[in-house]
N, C-alpha and C positions, 0 to 999 in steps of 0.2 A: 671445673665445677664452679658454678657461678651463683650469684645472689645469696641464698641462704647459706651456701658454703663459705661465704665470706665472714659469716658471723662466728664469734667464739664466746663461749660461756665464761672464759677467763678463770676457770678453777685453778689453772696452773699459776696464775698471778697471786692467788691467795696463798699457794704453797710457797712462792718465792717472796711473799711479803710486799708485793707492789701495791696491793689493795688490802686494807685491813678493816673493811667495813664490818661492823658487828651484825651478826645474823639474828633474826628472830622469827618465830613462827607466826602464821596467821591464826586467828582465833579458832578454837575448835567448834565454836558455835556458828551456825549459819548466819551469813549476812551481818557479822559484827566486824567493825573496822579496828577494834582495839588489838594491839599486838604487844607481846611481851618479849623482853630481851632474852637472848640465849647466851650460853657460854661462848667465848671466842672460838672460832673454828681452829681446829688443831692442825699443825703442820704434819705432812707425811714425808717419809723417807723411802728411798729405793737403794738397792745395792746391785752391783754388777757381778756376774759370775765369771761324746760323741753321742750322739743324738739324744738319747733319753736324758742324760745329765743336762745338756743344753736346754732341752724342752722344759725340764723341771725348773731350772734356774730362770728361764724366761717367764714361766707362769708364776713363779714366786714374785718376780718383779712386776709382772702385769697385775697380779693380785694386790700388791701393795699400792699400785697406782689406782686401782679401783676401790681399795679398802676405804680410802678417804671419802669417796662418794657414797659407798655402802653405809658407812657410819652415819652420814647425814641423812640418808634415806630412812634408816631404821629409827633415827632419833626424831626427825622432823616430818617424815612422810614424803609423798610425791609432789606436794605443793608447799613451798615455804618462801619466806622473805629473806633477802639479803640486801647489801648495798654495793652497787657498782657505779663508778664515776660520780660518786656523791649523790646518787639518786636511789630511792627505794625501788627494789627490783624483786619480782616474783619469779622463782625458778620452778618450771613445770616439767614433769616427765611422765612416762606411761602412755601407751597407745591411745587410750580414750581421752585423756587430758590433752595430749598433743593434737589429736584429731580436731578438737574444738578450736584450738588456737589456729591451726593451719587452715581450717575451713572457715574460720571467722574473720578472715581478711576483709577489711572495709566495713564490717558490721560490728565486731567486738574489738578487734585490734587492727593496727596498721604497722607496717615496717617502720622501724625507727632506730637508726644507727647512732652511735656516739658522734659528737660534734667533729671529732678528728676524722672519722670516716667520711662524713658528709663533706668536709672541707677538701680532703685529698682526692676523693673520687669525683667530686663535683655534683652540683644539684641536678644536672641533666643526665646523670648515669641511670641505668635501668633500676638499680637498687633503691634510688631515692625518688623515683617517680611513683605516682599514685593514680588509681582509677583509670580513666580512658587513656591518659598519656602513657601509663605503664603498659596497658594492653596493646596499644598501637606499636610502641617501641619493641616490646617483646615479640610481637608478630613479625616485625621486620627482621630482628636479630635471629629468630628461629630459622629463617631461610638459610642462614649460614651453617645450620646443623641438620639440614634435611638429609635423607638417605643419599640422594644424588650428590650433595655436597661432600658428605662423608666419604663416598667412593673416590672422589677427587683427592681427598686428603691422605688416603691410604699410602700411595707411593711416597709422598713427602715424609710421612711419619716413619715408614720403613727405612727410607734412606738415612734419616737422621739417627734412628735407633741403631742400625747396623754400623754406621760410622762410629758412633759412640762406643759400642761394644768392642770394636776392633781396637780402639784406644785403650779400653780397660784391659783387654787381653795382652796388650803390649807392655803393660806395667810389670808383669812377671811376679817374682817372689815378694817384692816390696809392697804390692797391693796399692790400694787407693782409698780415699774417703768417699763412700758412695753417695751420701746425701747431697753434698755440694755439687758433685758431678751430675747427679740426676736432676737437680734443680737447673743446672746449666743446659742439660739436654731438653728439658721441658720448656725452658725459656726460648730456646731456639725454635722449637716446634711451634710454640704459641706465636712468636714473632712472624714466622713464615706463613702460617695458616690463618691466624686470626687478624693479623694486621698487614699481611702481604709484604713484609719486610725481610730482607736478607741480613741477618745479624752478623755480617762479616765486614766490619769497618776496616779502613785502611791500615790501622795499627795492628790488625790481626787479632790473635787470641787474647792478648793483654787488654786491648781496648774493649773487646767483647766482654771480658770478665769484669771490667770496670762498669760497663753498662748493666750487667746482671747485679753487681753489688749495689749500684745506685738505686735500682728498682727495689731490691730487697730492703734497703734502708728505709725507703718510703713505706714498704709493706709493714715493717716493724712499727712504724708510727701510726698505722691505721687505728689502733686501739690505744690511743694516748690521750693526754689532756688536750683540750682545744688549743690549736696553734694557728698562726697566720702563715699560710703557705702561698708564695707568689705565683701559683699557676692554678689555676683552677681546673631520601633514598637510603640503601643498605650501607654504602660507604660512609655516609654522614652519621648513621646510627652507630656503626662500629667505631668510628672515630670518637664520637661523644662518649662511648663506653670503653675506650681503649684501655685505660688503667684497670678498670673493673675486669675486662676480659683477660688481660695479662695476668692479673692476680688469680682469677678462677682457672685460667687456662694453663698455668704452670705451677703455682705454689701448692695447690691442693693435689694435682696429679703427681707432682714430685713426692709429696708425702705418701700417697697411696702406692706409688711404684717402689719407694724405699721399703715400705711395709711388706710388699710382695716379695722383695729380695730377702727380707728377714724371715718371713714365714716359710718360704720355699727352701731357704738354707737350713732352717731348723727341722723341717719335716721332709726328708728325702723321699719318703714313700708317696707324698703328695706330688712332688716333682716327677717321680716315676710315672704316676698316673697321668700327669700332664703330657709327658712324652709319649705315653701309650696312645693317648688320644691323637696327638700329632702324627704318630706312626700310622694309625688307622685311616688317616686322611691323606697319607702319602706325603707328609710334610717333614718327616724326620730323617729318612735315609739320606746319606751324603749326596746321592745323585738327585734328590728332590728338594734339598734344603734351599735351593735358589728359586723354588716355585714362587710365583708372584701371588701375594695375598690380595684378596678382594673382599668386598662386603659379604658375598655369598658364602665364601669359605669361612670367614670369621664368624658368621652367624651360626655355623654348624658346630663350632667348638664350644659345646655346652658345658663340659667339665671345667674348662678354663674360665668360662663365665662364672661358674660357681666358686672357683678359687678367688676370683676378684670380689665376689659378693661376701664371702666369708672374711676376707681381709678388711673390707669396708665395715662389716658388722663389728669386728673386734677393735679396729683402729680407724674409725671415721676420721678423715683428715681434719675436719673442724667439728667441734662437739655440739654446736647448737646455733640458734638464730635469735635475733633481737626483734621485739615488737613493743608497742606501747598501747595501753588500754584506751580505746576511744570513748568508752563509757564504763561506769561501774557495772560489773556483771558477776554472776555466781559461777564458779567452776568447781564441781564436785564437792559442794558444801562450803566452799570458801568464797569470800568476797574479794574481788580484784578491783581496787579503787581506780576511778578514771585518772588518767595521767601517769599511772605507775608503769615502769618498764616491765616487760614480760620476756623471759628467756625460756625457750623450749630446748630441752636437752636431748641431743641425738644419742650420745654415748650412754646416758642413763636409761633412755627408753629401750635401747638395744639390750642393756644389762637386765632389765626387769621384765622383758617380754616373756610371757609364759609359753609362747609358741616354740621357743628355742629350747631343745633338750641339751643337757650337759653343756651349758653355756660357756664354760671355761675352755672347752676343747676347740682346737682348730680343726674343723671337720667340714670341708667343702661339700661333702656328700649330702649334708642336711638340705641343700638347695636343689638337689636333683629330683626330677619327676620320679614317681607319680605324686608324691606328697611333699612338695617343697615347703620348707619351714618359713618362707617369706610370704605365704599366702595372705596373711593378715596385713592389710595395706599400711597401717601406721605403726607396726611393730618393727619394721625395717625401713629406716628413712635416711640413708646416707646422703641423699640428694634433696632432703627437705620434702615438701609436699604442698598441695594446694596451689593457689595462684602464683606463689613465689617459689615454686620448685625450680631446681637448677635448670637453666635453659641449655646448658652445655653437657647435660648428663650423657647423652648418646655419644657425643664427641669423646668424653672422658672414658666411657666404656670401651670404645674402639681403640683409643690410644693405649689404654692399659692392656687390652688383649694383644695388640701387636707387640707391645713391649714384652709381655709374658711369653708369647710365641717365640720371638727371636732370642730372648734370654735363654729359654729352655733348649732351643735348637743349637745354640752356639757356645754356651758357657756352662761350666761347673764352677762352684765358688765356695769359699770358706770364710765365715765371719771371724775375723782375727781376734776380736775382743770378746767373743761369745755373745750371749743374748744382750741386747742393748737396753738401757734405761730410756724410757720415752718421756718427752716433755711436750707442752703445747704452747706455741708462741709465734704467730697466732694459729699455725697448723701443727699437727702432731709430727714430731721428728725425733730421731735418736740423739741423745745428748752427746755421744762420742762421734757423731757423724757416720757411724757404721763402717769402720775400716774393714776392708774385704779384699781377699786375694782371688783373682779370676784365672781359670785355666780353660783351654779350649775343650769343648765336649766333642767326643769322637764320633758321635752320630749313631750310636747303637745302644739299645737297652736290653 
């Protein structure tokens, strides 16, 4: 997940105290630039907890995580001012408001990352380009995510996922920490597919882990104060966007895959329906578990696609995207001054979308035909939208489908600490790294 998936609204940093900018509302009168101070944003807390009890505990924690944002929505509305990185910033949510921001690229707003992001990713990366330069670079990079290209990636992804799952199964009763293991898996896949590298240095797994950790340290610095960092055809375009592609290609997919393990572990009836779909396609029985996946088969797995959608609805890996106002303009009765930062919120927009019924439920069936609940284009935006929508979204969908298929075909698992507390920095992840025990699935339902 690239471009807008690199953005983060940084609400978690308010919770942890890294940024303590005072929030204030925009005037209730149209086209007034006066703002009034609000009370300091409150801190929120979460607590850790057989299936119904785990689900109840999980939703308690999920509710606390969302309660902070709900409090602000009720108090300040769907458009309000805050401060991030020492700059006045307008936070925007809701399908209609977000639609104007996403479709207003180059007219009302322009992508604008914090200085640390621009420094680390480089001025030549896709996210920092504008107008014709952005259009041309995106067109070139999109060739790497065509259907034909994705078909070539399927065997590589399958090989890496199956190798990883075998290692997880070998851990036995002691289990493992899922999130760092998933990040390592996704890093290997991104290195092989997006950069054409084999992440198997001479030093073996230890050196590989050091490589992963070095990249993650850089990722953690994406949204920091400005710093001085001493590094700044298709191959050339991919090379220029290599850091960006690695971030989007592994950090966000690792977040989503970890959330998939969480939800499927908490909702065994959903996992049963996943396996029922696999069985209907001849992909579950022991004699057929080695059937080769391809794009045609993967596209037929509609319910698994809905499980992924529901996971991204409730836990979008990155909560929003950064813009800057190119001119003073009105948005739903509020004036957005020229030069102010604008952040559109993905997680809030999902939360407030009227199109979703029983929003707190994990219910993949909401996306099934004939009346899928994502019919409204800007109510479901895990990959952003408009000109800056995620260039790698089809890659992410296929990767997550393969991961879900092979996970369901080969593994059962237990979340050893129960439902996790989630945090965002810069992507959504479980605070405890999700300790989990995996056992081999016997191939029958």
